[in-house]
C-alpha positions as CSV (number, residue, x, y, z in Angstrom):
1,X,102.1,79.0,75.8
2,X,98.9,77.2,74.8
3,X,95.4,78.4,74.4
4,X,94.4,77.5,78.0
5,X,97.3,79.5,79.4
6,X,96.6,82.5,77.2
7,X,92.9,82.5,78.0
8,X,93.7,82.5,81.7
9,X,95.6,85.8,81.4
10,X,93.6,88.9,82.4
11,X,92.0,90.3,79.2
12,X,92.1,93.6,81.0
13,X,95.9,93.4,80.8
14,X,95.8,92.2,77.2
15,X,93.7,95.2,76.2
16,X,95.9,97.6,78.2
17,X,99.0,96.2,76.4
18,X,97.3,97.1,73.1
19,X,96.6,100.7,74.3
20,X,92.9,100.3,75.2
21,X,91.5,101.6,78.4
22,X,87.9,101.3,79.7
23,X,85.5,104.2,79.5
24,X,83.8,102.9,82.7
25,X,84.1,99.9,85.0
26,X,83.4,98.4,88.4
27,X,84.6,95.3,90.2
28,X,82.5,93.0,87.9
29,X,82.8,94.5,84.4
30,X,84.5,97.0,82.2
31,X,83.2,98.8,79.1
32,X,85.5,99.8,76.2
33,X,85.1,101.5,72.8
34,X,85.1,99.0,70.0
35,X,88.8,97.8,69.7
36,X,88.1,96.7,66.1
37,X,86.5,99.8,64.7
38,X,85.8,103.4,65.5
39,X,82.7,104.3,67.7
40,X,81.6,107.1,70.0
41,X,79.7,105.0,72.6
42,X,81.3,102.0,74.3
43,X,79.8,98.6,73.1
44,X,82.6,96.3,74.1
45,X,82.0,94.6,77.5
46,X,84.5,92.7,79.5
47,X,83.2,90.4,82.2
48,X,86.0,90.4,84.8
49,X,84.6,87.5,86.8
50,X,84.9,85.0,84.0
51,X,87.3,86.9,81.8
52,X,85.3,86.9,78.6
53,X,84.2,89.7,76.2
54,X,81.1,90.6,74.2
55,X,80.9,93.2,71.5
56,X,77.2,94.3,71.5
57,X,77.6,96.4,68.2
58,X,78.5,93.2,66.3
59,X,76.9,90.5,68.5
60,X,80.2,88.5,68.9
61,X,82.4,87.6,71.8
62,X,84.6,85.0,73.4
63,X,87.9,84.5,75.2
64,X,91.3,86.0,74.8
65,X,92.2,83.8,71.8
66,X,89.0,84.7,70.1
67,X,89.7,88.4,70.7
68,X,93.3,88.3,69.4
69,X,92.2,86.2,66.3
70,X,89.8,89.0,65.4
71,X,92.1,91.8,66.5
72,X,95.2,90.5,64.5
73,X,93.1,88.9,61.8
74,X,95.2,85.8,62.0
75,X,95.3,82.1,63.1
76,X,95.4,80.6,66.5
77,X,99.0,79.6,66.1
78,X,100.0,83.1,65.2
79,X,98.1,84.5,68.1
80,X,100.0,82.2,70.5
81,X,103.3,83.2,68.8
82,X,102.4,86.8,69.5
83,X,101.4,86.1,73.1
84,X,104.7,84.3,73.8
85,X,106.6,87.5,72.9
86,X,104.6,89.6,75.4
87,X,105.4,90.1,79.1
88,X,102.0,89.6,80.7
89,X,102.4,90.0,84.5
90,X,99.4,87.8,85.2
91,X,101.0,85.0,83.2
92,X,104.2,85.3,85.2
93,X,102.0,85.2,88.3
94,X,100.4,81.9,87.2
95,X,103.8,80.4,86.6
96,X,105.4,81.5,89.8
97,X,102.5,81.7,92.1
98,X,100.1,78.8,92.8
99,X,97.8,79.6,95.7
100,X,97.0,76.1,96.8
101,X,100.3,74.3,96.2
102,X,103.1,76.7,95.3
103,X,105.8,75.2,93.1
104,X,108.4,77.5,94.6
105,X,110.1,77.7,97.9
106,X,111.7,80.9,99.3
107,X,114.9,79.8,100.8
108,X,116.3,83.1,102.1
109,X,115.7,86.9,101.9
110,X,118.8,88.8,102.8
111,X,120.7,92.1,102.1
112,X,122.3,92.1,98.6
113,X,125.5,90.1,98.6
114,X,125.8,88.2,95.4
115,X,128.5,89.7,93.1
116,X,126.6,88.6,89.9
117,X,123.5,90.6,91.1
118,X,125.7,93.6,91.9
119,X,127.3,93.4,88.4
120,X,123.8,93.2,86.8
121,X,122.8,96.4,88.7
122,X,126.0,98.1,87.6
123,X,125.2,97.2,84.0
124,X,121.8,98.8,84.5
125,X,123.6,102.0,85.6
126,X,122.8,101.4,89.3
127,X,125.3,101.7,92.2
128,X,125.3,100.8,95.9
129,X,123.2,103.9,96.5
130,X,120.1,101.9,95.8
131,X,121.0,98.8,97.8
132,X,118.8,99.9,100.8
133,X,115.7,99.6,98.6
134,X,116.2,96.0,97.4
135,X,116.8,92.5,98.7
136,X,118.5,89.4,97.5
137,X,116.0,86.6,97.3
138,X,117.1,83.0,97.1
139,X,114.4,80.6,96.0
140,X,113.7,77.2,94.4
141,X,111.3,76.5,91.5
142,X,110.8,72.8,91.1
143,X,114.4,71.5,91.5
144,X,116.1,74.6,90.2
145,X,117.8,76.9,92.7
146,X,117.7,80.6,91.7
147,X,118.6,83.9,93.1
148,X,117.4,87.4,92.1
149,X,117.1,91.0,93.1
150,X,113.9,91.4,95.0
151,X,111.8,94.5,95.2
152,X,109.0,94.2,97.8
153,X,105.4,95.3,97.3
154,X,102.8,96.4,99.8
155,X,101.4,92.8,100.1
156,X,104.8,91.3,100.9
157,X,105.3,89.9,97.5
158,X,108.5,90.5,95.4
159,X,109.3,91.6,91.9
160,X,112.4,89.6,90.8
161,X,115.2,90.4,88.3
162,X,118.6,89.1,87.4
163,X,120.4,89.1,84.1
164,X,118.5,86.0,82.8
165,X,115.3,86.0,84.8
166,X,112.2,88.2,85.3
167,X,109.3,87.1,87.5
168,X,107.5,87.6,90.8
169,X,106.8,85.7,94.0
170,X,103.8,85.8,96.3
171,X,101.0,88.3,95.8
172,X,101.2,90.9,93.1
173,X,100.7,94.5,94.3
174,X,102.1,98.0,93.9
175,X,105.1,99.2,95.9
176,X,105.4,102.5,97.8
177,X,108.7,103.8,99.2
178,X,109.4,106.8,101.4
179,X,112.7,108.2,100.3
180,X,113.1,109.9,103.7
181,X,113.1,106.6,105.6
182,X,114.8,104.5,102.9
183,X,112.7,101.6,104.2
184,X,109.3,100.5,103.1
185,X,107.0,100.2,106.1
186,X,104.2,98.1,104.9
187,X,102.0,98.6,107.9
188,X,102.2,102.4,107.6
189,X,103.6,103.1,104.2
190,X,102.5,106.7,103.8
191,X,103.7,109.5,105.9
192,X,100.7,111.9,106.3
193,X,103.0,114.9,105.8
194,X,104.2,113.7,102.4
195,X,102.2,115.1,99.5
196,X,104.6,114.5,96.6
197,X,104.9,111.2,94.7
198,X,106.9,110.0,91.7
199,X,105.2,107.3,89.7
200,X,106.9,104.5,87.7
201,X,105.8,101.3,85.9
202,X,108.8,99.2,86.9
203,X,111.2,99.2,89.9
204,X,114.4,99.5,87.8
205,X,113.1,102.9,86.6
206,X,112.3,103.8,90.2
207,X,115.8,102.8,91.2
208,X,117.2,104.9,88.3
209,X,115.3,107.9,89.7
210,X,116.8,107.3,93.1
211,X,120.2,106.9,91.6
212,X,120.1,110.2,89.8
213,X,118.2,112.5,92.2
214,X,119.6,114.1,95.3
215,X,116.9,116.3,96.8
216,X,113.4,114.8,96.0
217,X,111.4,114.5,99.2
218,X,108.3,112.4,98.8
219,X,107.1,108.9,98.0
220,X,107.9,106.6,95.1
221,X,105.0,104.6,93.7
222,X,105.9,101.6,91.5
223,X,102.9,100.0,89.7
224,X,104.8,96.8,89.0
225,X,102.3,96.0,86.3
226,X,100.2,98.2,84.0
227,X,97.4,95.8,85.1
228,X,97.5,97.5,88.5
229,X,96.7,100.9,87.1
230,X,93.4,101.1,89.0
231,X,95.0,100.1,92.3
232,X,97.7,102.7,91.7
233,X,95.1,105.4,91.0
234,X,93.5,104.7,94.4
235,X,96.8,105.4,96.1
236,X,97.4,108.5,94.0
237,X,94.3,110.1,95.6
238,X,96.4,110.6,98.7
239,X,98.8,113.0,97.0
240,X,98.6,116.6,95.8
241,X,101.8,116.6,93.8
242,X,101.9,113.7,91.3
243,X,105.0,113.3,89.0
244,X,104.8,110.8,86.2
245,X,107.8,108.9,84.8
246,X,106.0,106.3,82.7
247,X,107.3,104.4,79.7
248,X,107.4,106.0,76.3
249,X,105.4,103.2,74.6
250,X,101.7,102.7,73.8
251,X,100.7,101.2,77.1
252,X,102.7,103.8,79.1
253,X,101.2,106.7,77.1
254,X,97.7,105.3,77.7
255,X,98.3,104.9,81.4
256,X,99.6,108.5,81.6
257,X,96.6,109.8,79.8
258,X,94.2,108.0,82.2
259,X,96.1,109.3,85.3
260,X,96.1,112.9,83.9
261,X,92.5,112.7,83.1
262,X,91.7,111.9,86.7
263,X,94.4,114.1,88.2
264,X,94.7,117.2,85.8
265,X,97.5,118.7,87.9
266,X,99.8,115.6,87.5
267,X,103.1,116.5,85.8
268,X,104.5,114.4,83.0
269,X,108.3,114.1,82.9
270,X,108.8,111.6,80.1
271,X,110.2,114.5,78.0
272,X,113.4,114.1,80.0
273,X,114.0,110.7,78.3
274,X,111.9,111.3,75.2
275,X,114.3,109.4,72.9
276,X,114.3,106.3,75.1
277,X,111.7,103.7,76.2
278,X,112.1,104.4,79.9
279,X,114.2,106.1,82.5
280,X,116.6,103.2,83.1
281,X,117.4,103.1,79.4
282,X,118.1,106.8,79.5
283,X,120.5,106.4,82.4
284,X,122.4,103.5,80.7
285,X,122.6,105.6,77.5
286,X,124.1,108.6,79.4
287,X,126.6,106.4,81.2
288,X,127.7,104.7,77.9
289,X,128.1,108.1,76.2
290,X,130.2,109.4,79.1
291,X,132.5,106.4,78.9
292,X,133.0,106.8,75.2
293,X,133.6,110.5,75.4
294,X,135.9,110.4,78.3
295,X,138.2,107.6,77.1
296,X,138.2,106.0,73.7
297,X,140.7,103.5,75.0
298,X,138.4,102.2,77.8
299,X,137.1,98.8,76.8
300,X,134.5,98.4,79.5
301,X,130.9,99.0,78.5
302,X,130.3,101.0,81.7
303,X,132.5,103.3,83.6
304,X,134.1,102.3,86.9
305,X,132.1,103.0,90.0
306,X,134.3,105.9,91.1
307,X,133.2,107.8,88.0
308,X,129.5,107.4,88.6
309,X,129.3,110.5,90.8
310,X,130.5,112.7,87.9
311,X,128.0,111.0,85.6
312,X,125.1,111.5,88.1
313,X,126.0,115.1,88.3
314,X,125.5,115.2,84.5
315,X,122.2,113.3,84.6
316,X,120.6,114.9,87.6
317,X,116.9,115.1,87.0
318,X,116.6,118.0,89.3
319,X,118.6,120.2,86.8
320,X,116.1,119.4,84.0
321,X,114.0,122.3,82.8
322,X,111.0,120.1,82.9
323,X,111.3,118.9,86.5
324,X,112.6,120.6,89.6
325,X,113.2,118.5,92.7
326,X,112.0,119.8,96.1
327,X,114.6,120.9,98.5
C-alpha cells in the first residue's frame, strides 16, 4: 500500500476502526470529538466529499496519511506499515471493484459444490445446514482464476471468502436474510410481519448463528463492513426487537454503543462469547473442546460431521440465559 492508496480509503472507516464515532453528521460532513486529545465539544470535521479532515481547535488538517502520522506520532513509512495490517473494506473494494473498467470477470455463480470450500466451512464450524444461504462464486482477477464462498448483499454484490482469500465483488452493501424463507429476496427483503432482527458485522458470524440456533424467527442483518453502520441503522428502524451479536473489539463495541444509543431497547448478546472475538470464534472453540474431551485419540482438529448435532445441542444460543429464541 502506498500513500495514494491509503488516502483513497474512507477516513470515516479509518476513524471507526480506531473506535471514533461522529457526534453529528450528514451526507456531506461529519463532526467528531478531537481524536488526539480530550474535549467536550466536537471540533474535528471530516469532509466526506473530498475525504479530508480539519481540526478547528488546533487549526490543522489533511488527508489520511496526515491524520495517522499525528495519531500514531510516527513516520509515513510506519503509517503505511500499519495500514497494510488493517482490513479496510473500502480498500478491498478499490482492488476488486473498478466502476469504469473492472479488472475482474465473474465466470459463474452456482450452488456450493467445491470440496475445498466445504472443507473450509467445516473448519469454521459450519455444516451443510447453512448452504442455502451462500453461493459458490467463480471469477477471474487479471489472469488468475479464483473461486470463493459468496454471500450476497442487497445490491447484488458479494462478500467472498475462502481459506486464502477475503474480498468483495460488485457494489458494497448490507445483507438481510429472512430465516423463514431461507432465500434473500432482494426486491422485497423484509416481511412486514417480521419485527425481530439479529445483527452481525460479518457473514461468517451470521452463518454461525444460523448453525447453532433452531427456533429464531426473524431477519438476519449483516453489516458486511463497519463503514456501513449508518446504512445498517436505517434498516434497523424497521424492527422492534433488535438483537446485537457484534465483535468484542474496539470497533465492535463502538458500533454497539451507537446502535444502543439510537435504539435503547436493543439487546446485546456478546456476553455469550465474551472470551472470544466473535461468534464464529466461539463456535470453533466449542467444537475443538468437544473433540478433545470426547476422544483424546482423535487426531482431527474438528469432529466428524455426524457429531455436529450433539455439539450444536451443547452450543444452542437459545439455551443461554442472556438470549432466548422465539418459538
